[in-house]
TIVO-2410 file (N, C-alpha, C; in nm, 3 decimals):
# residues 119
REC num residu      c1      c2      c3 atome chaine
REC   1      X   0.087  -0.129   0.009     N      A
REC   1      X   0.002  -0.003  -0.012    CA      A
REC   1      X   0.082   0.137  -0.004     C      A
REC   2      X   0.204   0.121   0.051     N      A
REC   2      X   0.302   0.225   0.058    CA      A
REC   2      X   0.329   0.279  -0.084     C      A
REC   3      X   0.352   0.175  -0.167     N      A
REC   3      X   0.391   0.213  -0.296    CA      A
REC   3      X   0.273   0.291  -0.381     C      A
REC   4      X   0.159   0.249  -0.340     N      A
REC   4      X   0.045   0.330  -0.402    CA      A
REC   4      X   0.046   0.473  -0.342     C      A
REC   5      X   0.061   0.481  -0.212     N      A
REC   5      X   0.063   0.615  -0.161    CA      A
REC   5      X   0.179   0.698  -0.221     C      A
REC   6      X   0.294   0.639  -0.220     N      A
REC   6      X   0.395   0.724  -0.279    CA      A
REC   6      X   0.384   0.749  -0.434     C      A
REC   7      X   0.328   0.662  -0.503     N      A
REC   7      X   0.297   0.688  -0.654    CA      A
REC   7      X   0.207   0.807  -0.649     C      A
REC   8      X   0.092   0.814  -0.581     N      A
REC   8      X   0.010   0.926  -0.582    CA      A
REC   8      X   0.059   1.042  -0.537     C      A
REC   9      X   0.147   1.034  -0.438     N      A
REC   9      X   0.224   1.139  -0.396    CA      A
REC   9      X   0.316   1.209  -0.502     C      A
REC  10      X   0.375   1.120  -0.584     N      A
REC  10      X   0.460   1.170  -0.699    CA      A
REC  10      X   0.382   1.225  -0.796     C      A
REC  11      X   0.265   1.172  -0.833     N      A
REC  11      X   0.177   1.227  -0.937    CA      A
REC  11      X   0.123   1.361  -0.893     C      A
REC  12      X   0.087   1.383  -0.760     N      A
REC  12      X   0.045   1.509  -0.711    CA      A
REC  12      X   0.148   1.613  -0.724     C      A
REC  13      X   0.266   1.572  -0.681     N      A
REC  13      X   0.392   1.661  -0.686    CA      A
REC  13      X   0.403   1.700  -0.839     C      A
REC  14      X   0.402   1.606  -0.933     N      A
REC  14      X   0.403   1.639  -1.076    CA      A
REC  14      X   0.308   1.726  -1.118     C      A
REC  15      X   0.189   1.720  -1.069     N      A
REC  15      X   0.066   1.802  -1.120    CA      A
REC  15      X   0.090   1.935  -1.057     C      A
REC  16      X   0.147   1.952  -0.934     N      A
REC  16      X   0.184   2.075  -0.864    CA      A
REC  16      X   0.294   2.150  -0.963     C      A
REC  17      X   0.375   2.079  -0.996     N      A
REC  17      X   0.500   2.139  -1.071    CA      A
REC  17      X   0.434   2.183  -1.215     C      A
REC  18      X   0.349   2.117  -1.272     N      A
REC  18      X   0.282   2.160  -1.398    CA      A
REC  18      X   0.213   2.291  -1.363     C      A
REC  19      X   0.149   2.287  -1.254     N      A
REC  19      X   0.050   2.412  -1.220    CA      A
REC  19      X   0.142   2.522  -1.197     C      A
REC  20      X   0.263   2.516  -1.151     N      A
REC  20      X   0.355   2.624  -1.148    CA      A
REC  20      X   0.388   2.702  -1.274     C      A
REC  21      X   0.373   2.619  -1.386     N      A
REC  21      X   0.381   2.695  -1.517    CA      A
REC  21      X   0.266   2.717  -1.587     C      A
REC  22      X   0.157   2.635  -1.584     N      A
REC  22      X   0.029   2.660  -1.642    CA      A
REC  22      X  -0.063   2.742  -1.559     C      A
REC  23      X  -0.115   2.848  -1.607     N      A
REC  23      X  -0.190   2.951  -1.537    CA      A
REC  23      X  -0.328   2.897  -1.482     C      A
REC  24      X  -0.395   2.793  -1.558     N      A
REC  24      X  -0.524   2.738  -1.538    CA      A
REC  24      X  -0.516   2.612  -1.438     C      A
REC  25      X  -0.400   2.567  -1.396     N      A
REC  25      X  -0.372   2.458  -1.322    CA      A
REC  25      X  -0.322   2.490  -1.185     C      A
REC  26      X  -0.391   2.451  -1.067     N      A
REC  26      X  -0.340   2.480  -0.937    CA      A
REC  26      X  -0.220   2.422  -0.902     C      A
REC  27      X  -0.141   2.501  -0.825     N      A
REC  27      X  -0.020   2.435  -0.764    CA      A
REC  27      X  -0.037   2.394  -0.625     C      A
REC  28      X  -0.074   2.483  -0.525     N      A
REC  28      X  -0.067   2.431  -0.378    CA      A
REC  28      X  -0.163   2.328  -0.346     C      A
REC  29      X  -0.281   2.321  -0.405     N      A
REC  29      X  -0.345   2.197  -0.350    CA      A
REC  29      X  -0.289   2.072  -0.392     C      A
REC  30      X  -0.233   2.062  -0.502     N      A
REC  30      X  -0.147   1.922  -0.542    CA      A
REC  30      X  -0.023   1.924  -0.463     C      A
REC  31      X   0.034   2.015  -0.413     N      A
REC  31      X   0.158   2.007  -0.335    CA      A
REC  31      X   0.109   1.965  -0.198     C      A
REC  32      X  -0.012   2.010  -0.136     N      A
REC  32      X  -0.069   1.985  -0.022    CA      A
REC  32      X  -0.108   1.828  -0.024     C      A
REC  33      X  -0.152   1.788  -0.120     N      A
REC  33      X  -0.213   1.654  -0.151    CA      A
REC  33      X  -0.079   1.552  -0.151     C      A
REC  34      X   0.037   1.611  -0.219     N      A
REC  34      X   0.155   1.519  -0.217    CA      A
REC  34      X   0.206   1.508  -0.084     C      A
REC  35      X   0.204   1.612   0.001     N      A
REC  35      X   0.248   1.597   0.138    CA      A
REC  35      X   0.167   1.495   0.227     C      A
REC  36      X   0.032   1.513   0.195     N      A
REC  36      X  -0.059   1.397   0.258    CA      A
REC  36      X  -0.021   1.277   0.222     C      A
REC  37      X   0.002   1.256   0.085     N      A
REC  37      X   0.037   1.104   0.042    CA      A
REC  37      X   0.184   1.064   0.086     C      A
REC  38      X   0.265   1.139   0.081     N      A
REC  38      X   0.414   1.120   0.132    CA      A
REC  38      X   0.407   1.089   0.281     C      A
REC  39      X   0.341   1.154   0.349     N      A
REC  39      X   0.321   1.127   0.508    CA      A
REC  39      X   0.275   0.981   0.526     C      A
REC  40      X   0.201   0.926   0.432     N      A
REC  40      X   0.162   0.787   0.457    CA      A
REC  40      X   0.240   0.688   0.394     C      A
REC  41      X   0.344   0.726   0.312     N      A
REC  41      X   0.426   0.643   0.229    CA      A
REC  41      X   0.579   0.635   0.263     C      A
REC  42      X   0.636   0.760   0.285     N      A
REC  42      X   0.778   0.777   0.298    CA      A
REC  42      X   0.819   0.893   0.392     C      A
REC  43      X   0.866   0.852   0.494     N      A
REC  43      X   0.905   0.964   0.571    CA      A
REC  43      X   1.011   1.066   0.532     C      A
REC  44      X   1.101   0.985   0.441     N      A
REC  44      X   1.204   1.072   0.376    CA      A
REC  44      X   1.174   1.164   0.263     C      A
REC  45      X   1.049   1.128   0.180     N      A
REC  45      X   0.998   1.203   0.090    CA      A
REC  45      X   0.917   1.316   0.153     C      A
REC  46      X   0.842   1.285   0.265     N      A
REC  46      X   0.764   1.381   0.333    CA      A
REC  46      X   0.857   1.494   0.397     C      A
REC  47      X   0.973   1.448   0.459     N      A
REC  47      X   1.052   1.548   0.506    CA      A
REC  47      X   1.130   1.620   0.412     C      A
REC  48      X   1.153   1.562   0.294     N      A
REC  48      X   1.216   1.653   0.178    CA      A
REC  48      X   1.112   1.742   0.134     C      A
REC  49      X   0.986   1.719   0.121     N      A
REC  49      X   0.887   1.827   0.074    CA      A
REC  49      X   0.874   1.934   0.175     C      A
REC  50      X   0.870   1.897   0.302     N      A
REC  50      X   0.845   1.982   0.417    CA      A
REC  50      X   0.982   2.092   0.419     C      A
REC  51      X   1.089   2.014   0.388     N      A
REC  51      X   1.204   2.122   0.397    CA      A
REC  51      X   1.232   2.187   0.258     C      A
REC  52      X   1.162   2.176   0.164     N      A
REC  52      X   1.177   2.225   0.039    CA      A
REC  52      X   1.175   2.385   0.040     C      A
REC  53      X   1.247   2.452  -0.010     N      A
REC  53      X   1.251   2.612   0.017    CA      A
REC  53      X   1.142   2.671  -0.037     C      A
REC  54      X   1.076   2.621  -0.152     N      A
REC  54      X   0.973   2.674  -0.215    CA      A
REC  54      X   0.827   2.617  -0.174     C      A
REC  55      X   0.825   2.500  -0.166     N      A
REC  55      X   0.695   2.428  -0.111    CA      A
REC  55      X   0.688   2.408   0.033     C      A
REC  56      X   0.794   2.397   0.105     N      A
REC  56      X   0.778   2.375   0.244    CA      A
REC  56      X   0.709   2.469   0.327     C      A
REC  57      X   0.734   2.599   0.312     N      A
REC  57      X   0.663   2.706   0.400    CA      A
REC  57      X   0.512   2.693   0.384     C      A
REC  58      X   0.464   2.680   0.251     N      A
REC  58      X   0.326   2.686   0.232    CA      A
REC  58      X   0.255   2.556   0.308     C      A
REC  59      X   0.321   2.449   0.297     N      A
REC  59      X   0.268   2.319   0.362    CA      A
REC  59      X   0.267   2.333   0.514     C      A
REC  60      X   0.374   2.390   0.569     N      A
REC  60      X   0.384   2.412   0.717    CA      A
REC  60      X   0.279   2.498   0.755     C      A
REC  61      X   0.266   2.618   0.680     N      A
REC  61      X   0.149   2.712   0.728    CA      A
REC  61      X   0.028   2.656   0.733     C      A
REC  62      X  -0.007   2.556   0.613     N      A
REC  62      X  -0.143   2.500   0.613    CA      A
REC  62      X  -0.148   2.395   0.723     C      A
REC  63      X  -0.044   2.318   0.732     N      A
REC  63      X  -0.057   2.199   0.846    CA      A
REC  63      X  -0.081   2.265   0.986     C      A
REC  64      X  -0.006   2.364   1.024     N      A
REC  64      X  -0.014   2.410   1.151    CA      A
REC  64      X  -0.123   2.510   1.186     C      A
REC  65      X  -0.149   2.591   1.086     N      A
REC  65      X  -0.240   2.709   1.113    CA      A
REC  65      X  -0.369   2.714   1.024     C      A
REC  66      X  -0.361   2.624   0.918     N      A
REC  66      X  -0.481   2.630   0.821    CA      A
REC  66      X  -0.470   2.761   0.738     C      A
REC  67      X  -0.341   2.813   0.731     N      A
REC  67      X  -0.314   2.949   0.676    CA      A
REC  67      X  -0.274   2.923   0.525     C      A
REC  68      X  -0.293   3.045   0.454     N      A
REC  68      X  -0.231   3.064   0.334    CA      A
REC  68      X  -0.170   3.204   0.315     C      A
REC  69      X  -0.053   3.210   0.283     N      A
REC  69      X   0.016   3.343   0.276    CA      A
REC  69      X  -0.040   3.457   0.186     C      A
REC  70      X  -0.033   3.568   0.234     N      A
REC  70      X  -0.090   3.690   0.169    CA      A
REC  70      X  -0.034   3.695   0.035     C      A
REC  71      X   0.085   3.654  -0.004     N      A
REC  71      X   0.144   3.653  -0.123    CA      A
REC  71      X   0.082   3.541  -0.207     C      A
REC  72      X   0.051   3.435  -0.164     N      A
REC  72      X  -0.016   3.327  -0.240    CA      A
REC  72      X  -0.166   3.372  -0.271     C      A
REC  73      X  -0.222   3.427  -0.164     N      A
REC  73      X  -0.354   3.480  -0.213    CA      A
REC  73      X  -0.366   3.585  -0.312     C      A
REC  74      X  -0.274   3.685  -0.313     N      A
REC  74      X  -0.263   3.778  -0.422    CA      A
REC  74      X  -0.239   3.723  -0.556     C      A
REC  75      X  -0.142   3.641  -0.553     N      A
REC  75      X  -0.113   3.561  -0.683    CA      A
REC  75      X  -0.214   3.480  -0.748     C      A
REC  76      X  -0.302   3.407  -0.643     N      A
REC  76      X  -0.408   3.327  -0.683    CA      A
REC  76      X  -0.506   3.431  -0.736     C      A
REC  77      X  -0.522   3.545  -0.684     N      A
REC  77      X  -0.650   3.631  -0.721    CA      A
REC  77      X  -0.614   3.691  -0.853     C      A
REC  78      X  -0.483   3.737  -0.884     N      A
REC  78      X  -0.442   3.791  -1.012    CA      A
REC  78      X  -0.449   3.687  -1.119     C      A
REC  79      X  -0.406   3.567  -1.095     N      A
REC  79      X  -0.424   3.458  -1.183    CA      A
REC  79      X  -0.566   3.434  -1.225     C      A
REC  80      X  -0.656   3.429  -1.137     N      A
REC  80      X  -0.797   3.403  -1.161    CA      A
REC  80      X  -0.859   3.512  -1.248     C      A
REC  81      X  -0.821   3.637  -1.199     N      A
REC  81      X  -0.864   3.753  -1.289    CA      A
REC  81      X  -0.820   3.746  -1.418     C      A
REC  82      X  -0.688   3.704  -1.450     N      A
REC  82      X  -0.623   3.681  -1.568    CA      A
REC  82      X  -0.704   3.586  -1.659     C      A
REC  83      X  -0.743   3.467  -1.598     N      A
REC  83      X  -0.793   3.370  -1.667    CA      A
REC  83      X  -0.938   3.417  -1.717     C      A
REC  84      X  -1.017   3.482  -1.621     N      A
REC  84      X  -1.153   3.539  -1.665    CA      A
REC  84      X  -1.128   3.626  -1.778     C      A
REC  85      X  -1.035   3.714  -1.761     N      A
REC  85      X  -1.007   3.830  -1.871    CA      A
REC  85      X  -0.983   3.751  -2.007     C      A
REC  86      X  -0.886   3.659  -1.989     N      A
REC  86      X  -0.862   3.585  -2.103    CA      A
REC  86      X  -0.978   3.517  -2.169     C      A
REC  87      X  -1.061   3.458  -2.091     N      A
REC  87      X  -1.177   3.401  -2.156    CA      A
REC  87      X  -1.278   3.506  -2.233     C      A
REC  88      X  -1.271   3.630  -2.167     N      A
REC  88      X  -1.353   3.737  -2.223    CA      A
REC  88      X  -1.292   3.770  -2.351     C      A
REC  89      X  -1.171   3.790  -2.359     N      A
REC  89      X  -1.101   3.828  -2.474    CA      A
REC  89      X  -1.109   3.740  -2.580     C      A
REC  90      X  -1.112   3.595  -2.556     N      A
REC  90      X  -1.125   3.494  -2.650    CA      A
REC  90      X  -1.260   3.478  -2.701     C      A
REC  91      X  -1.360   3.563  -2.634     N      A
REC  91      X  -1.494   3.537  -2.685    CA      A
REC  91      X  -1.583   3.430  -2.639     C      A
REC  92      X  -1.540   3.361  -2.536     N      A
REC  92      X  -1.620   3.256  -2.491    CA      A
REC  92      X  -1.764   3.266  -2.469     C      A
REC  93      X  -1.848   3.180  -2.470     N      A
REC  93      X  -1.990   3.203  -2.429    CA      A
REC  93      X  -2.018   3.238  -2.299     C      A
REC  94      X  -2.109   3.325  -2.284     N      A
REC  94      X  -2.139   3.379  -2.154    CA      A
REC  94      X  -2.171   3.287  -2.049     C      A
REC  95      X  -2.227   3.161  -2.073     N      A
REC  95      X  -2.257   3.075  -1.996    CA      A
REC  95      X  -2.133   2.994  -1.947     C      A
REC  96      X  -2.041   2.989  -2.028     N      A
REC  96      X  -1.895   2.937  -1.985    CA      A
REC  96      X  -1.841   3.041  -1.891     C      A
REC  97      X  -1.845   3.162  -1.932     N      A
REC  97      X  -1.786   3.263  -1.828    CA      A
REC  97      X  -1.851   3.272  -1.719     C      A
REC  98      X  -1.983   3.254  -1.704     N      A
REC  98      X  -2.055   3.257  -1.586    CA      A
REC  98      X  -2.027   3.155  -1.483     C      A
REC  99      X  -2.017   3.030  -1.562     N      A
REC  99      X  -1.950   2.904  -1.459    CA      A
REC  99      X  -1.817   2.936  -1.416     C      A
REC 100      X  -1.734   2.999  -1.478     N      A
REC 100      X  -1.590   3.010  -1.441    CA      A
REC 100      X  -1.592   3.125  -1.336     C      A
REC 101      X  -1.676   3.220  -1.360     N      A
REC 101      X  -1.689   3.321  -1.252    CA      A
REC 101      X  -1.745   3.274  -1.112     C      A
REC 102      X  -1.842   3.176  -1.129     N      A
REC 102      X  -1.886   3.121  -0.995    CA      A
REC 102      X  -1.788   3.052  -0.934     C      A
REC 103      X  -1.721   2.972  -1.019     N      A
REC 103      X  -1.608   2.878  -0.951    CA      A
REC 103      X  -1.497   2.956  -0.878     C      A
REC 104      X  -1.463   3.063  -0.960     N      A
REC 104      X  -1.345   3.153  -0.927    CA      A
REC 104      X  -1.391   3.228  -0.788     C      A
REC 105      X  -1.526   3.265  -0.789     N      A
REC 105      X  -1.562   3.351  -0.671    CA      A
REC 105      X  -1.582   3.248  -0.547     C      A
REC 106      X  -1.621   3.118  -0.562     N      A
REC 106      X  -1.612   3.028  -0.452    CA      A
REC 106      X  -1.482   3.017  -0.400     C      A
REC 107      X  -1.376   2.980  -0.492     N      A
REC 107      X  -1.231   2.970  -0.453    CA      A
REC 107      X  -1.157   3.076  -0.382     C      A
REC 108      X  -1.218   3.204  -0.433     N      A
REC 108      X  -1.155   3.337  -0.377    CA      A
REC 108      X  -1.219   3.350  -0.240     C      A
REC 109      X  -1.347   3.316  -0.214     N      A
REC 109      X  -1.411   3.317  -0.084    CA      A
REC 109      X  -1.345   3.220  -0.001     C      A
REC 110      X  -1.322   3.108  -0.034     N      A
REC 110      X  -1.249   3.002   0.065    CA      A
REC 110      X  -1.107   3.059   0.096     C      A
REC 111      X  -1.027   3.101  -0.009     N      A
REC 111      X  -0.895   3.139   0.003    CA      A
REC 111      X  -0.869   3.254   0.089     C      A
REC 112      X  -0.965   3.362   0.086     N      A
REC 112      X  -0.939   3.483   0.143    CA      A
REC 112      X  -1.012   3.489   0.291     C      A
REC 113      X  -1.087   3.374   0.319     N      A
REC 113      X  -1.128   3.352   0.452    CA      A
REC 113      X  -1.031   3.263   0.530     C      A
REC 114      X  -0.921   3.234   0.486     N      A
REC 114      X  -0.814   3.147   0.552    CA      A
REC 114      X  -0.731   3.258   0.614     C      A
REC 115      X  -0.665   3.208   0.731     N      A
REC 115      X  -0.584   3.308   0.798    CA      A
REC 115      X  -0.471   3.337   0.710     C      A
REC 116      X  -0.374   3.450   0.730     N      A
REC 116      X  -0.256   3.468   0.652    CA      A
REC 116      X  -0.138   3.387   0.718     C      A
REC 117      X  -0.142   3.350   0.832     N      A
REC 117      X  -0.029   3.275   0.897    CA      A
REC 117      X   0.062   3.346   0.951     C      A
REC 118      X   0.161   3.276   1.013     N      A
REC 118      X   0.261   3.378   1.098    CA      A
REC 118      X   0.368   3.419   1.013     C      A
REC 119      X   0.388   3.380   0.886     N      A
REC 119      X   0.507   3.430   0.812    CA      A
REC 119      X   0.470   3.558   0.755     C      A
***
């Protein structure tokens, strides 16, 4: 079973890395998921992820305080606004834009109601 957890952790980490490059793909949820899977499969991989200079602080803030940094909130907000603006510029149907706006609004409400954390 540990191999399944480790495989899911690697897949989640890969999705998170793709999300760092693609604006429509989230990063932090996949990194948090990778930490969850690695905690159940490999202490070495879990410790590596927690000590990672880029991913570690966000994971620790979430695990200890349920917090998301102000910088991450701002970046996520800018990205979501950009995606909606791109959809408008590309002339997507209003129904699709309404769905996107609804989902983005729910995500932003969740995100901005989390504490900023100690960092």
